[in-house]
C-alpha positions as CSV (number, residue, x, y, z in Angstrom):
1,X,-10.6,-0.9,10.2
2,X,-8.5,-3.1,8.3
3,X,-11.6,-3.8,6.1
4,X,-12.2,0.1,5.1
5,X,-8.4,0.8,5.1
6,X,-7.6,-1.6,2.4
7,X,-10.8,-1.1,1.2
8,X,-9.9,2.4,0.8
9,X,-7.0,1.4,-0.5
10,X,-7.6,-0.5,-3.5
11,X,-10.5,3.1,-4.0
12,X,-7.6,5.5,-4.2
13,X,-5.6,3.0,-6.0
14,X,-7.9,2.7,-8.8
15,X,-9.8,6.7,-9.0
16,X,-5.8,8.0,-8.8
17,X,-4.2,5.2,-12.1
18,X,-7.7,6.3,-13.9
19,X,-7.2,10.3,-13.5
20,X,-3.6,9.2,-14.7
21,X,-4.4,8.1,-17.4
22,X,-7.1,10.4,-19.0
23,X,-4.5,13.8,-18.2
24,X,-1.6,12.3,-18.5
25,X,0.3,9.3,-19.5
26,X,-0.5,6.3,-19.1
27,X,3.6,5.0,-17.2
28,X,2.3,7.3,-14.4
29,X,-0.6,5.2,-14.6
30,X,0.9,1.8,-14.9
31,X,3.1,2.9,-11.9
32,X,0.8,4.9,-9.7
33,X,-1.3,0.8,-9.3
34,X,2.6,-1.3,-8.8
35,X,3.0,0.9,-6.2
36,X,-0.9,1.0,-4.7
37,X,-0.5,-2.8,-5.1
38,X,1.9,-3.2,-3.5
39,X,0.9,-0.5,0.0
40,X,-2.1,-3.2,-0.8
41,X,0.0,-6.2,-0.5
42,X,2.3,-4.8,2.8
43,X,-1.1,-3.5,4.2
44,X,-2.4,-7.0,4.0
45,X,0.5,-9.2,4.7
46,X,0.6,-7.0,8.3
47,X,-3.0,-6.7,9.5
48,X,-3.0,-11.1,8.8
49,X,0.0,-11.7,11.3
50,X,-1.8,-8.8,13.2
51,X,-2.3,-11.4,16.1
52,X,0.5,-13.6,16.4
53,X,2.3,-9.8,17.8
54,X,0.1,-8.6,19.6
55,X,-2.3,-12.2,20.7
56,X,0.1,-15.1,21.0
57,X,3.7,-13.3,21.0
58,X,5.3,-15.2,18.4
59,X,8.0,-12.7,18.3
60,X,11.0,-14.5,16.5
61,X,8.3,-16.4,13.9
62,X,6.4,-12.2,13.2
63,X,10.2,-10.7,12.9
64,X,11.1,-12.8,10.5
65,X,8.8,-12.3,8.5
66,X,8.8,-8.6,9.2
67,X,12.9,-9.0,7.9
68,X,11.2,-10.4,5.2
69,X,9.0,-8.2,3.8
70,X,10.8,-5.3,3.9
71,X,13.7,-7.2,2.3
72,X,11.1,-8.5,-0.9
73,X,10.1,-4.2,-0.5
74,X,13.9,-3.1,-0.8
75,X,14.1,-5.3,-4.2
76,X,10.7,-4.2,-5.4
77,X,11.6,-0.3,-5.1
78,X,15.2,-1.5,-6.8
79,X,13.7,-3.0,-9.8
80,X,11.5,-0.4,-10.3
81,X,13.8,2.4,-10.4
82,X,16.8,0.2,-12.0
83,X,13.7,-0.2,-15.1
84,X,12.7,1.9,-16.9
85,X,9.2,1.3,-17.9
86,X,8.1,1.8,-14.7
87,X,7.2,5.0,-13.8
88,X,9.2,6.1,-10.8
89,X,6.9,9.1,-9.7
90,X,3.6,7.1,-10.4
91,X,5.2,4.6,-7.9
92,X,5.3,7.5,-5.6
93,X,1.9,8.2,-6.1
94,X,0.7,4.4,-5.1
95,X,2.4,4.1,-2.9
96,X,0.7,8.2,-1.1
97,X,-2.7,5.9,-1.3
98,X,-1.2,4.2,2.5
99,X,-1.8,7.1,4.6
100,X,-4.9,8.7,1.9
101,X,-6.6,5.5,3.6
102,X,-5.2,5.7,6.7
103,X,-6.8,9.4,7.0
104,X,-10.3,8.0,4.9
105,X,-10.3,5.7,8.0
106,X,-9.6,8.2,10.6
107,X,-12.6,10.6,9.3
108,X,-14.8,8.2,9.4
109,X,-14.2,6.4,12.7
110,X,-14.6,9.8,13.8
111,X,-17.8,11.0,12.6
112,X,-19.2,7.6,13.3
113,X,-18.4,7.6,16.7
114,X,-19.8,11.5,17.2
């Protein structure tokens, strides 16, 4: 399921960036690509350390990773806000890749089950 979510994040980001580039401007497309990459890296980090949370139960190490992950994410969001060459609306559109991919993955899982 994690692989299908990661693949759908990448596909959604590529598709939405192509649509934004074709019908609007490249600033929105670049913002969407950066937002999708942010979601992809964040989800990849969660997937990589998932076994530490539930199998090995290294709580202190996991909390340290989560704290630094969100500090980096906050710094990235602040830089998107302050930089003028990244369109914040496009970045937010790229961030929706996680929600879309979760819906797609759950729909595929339900379809395979029935």
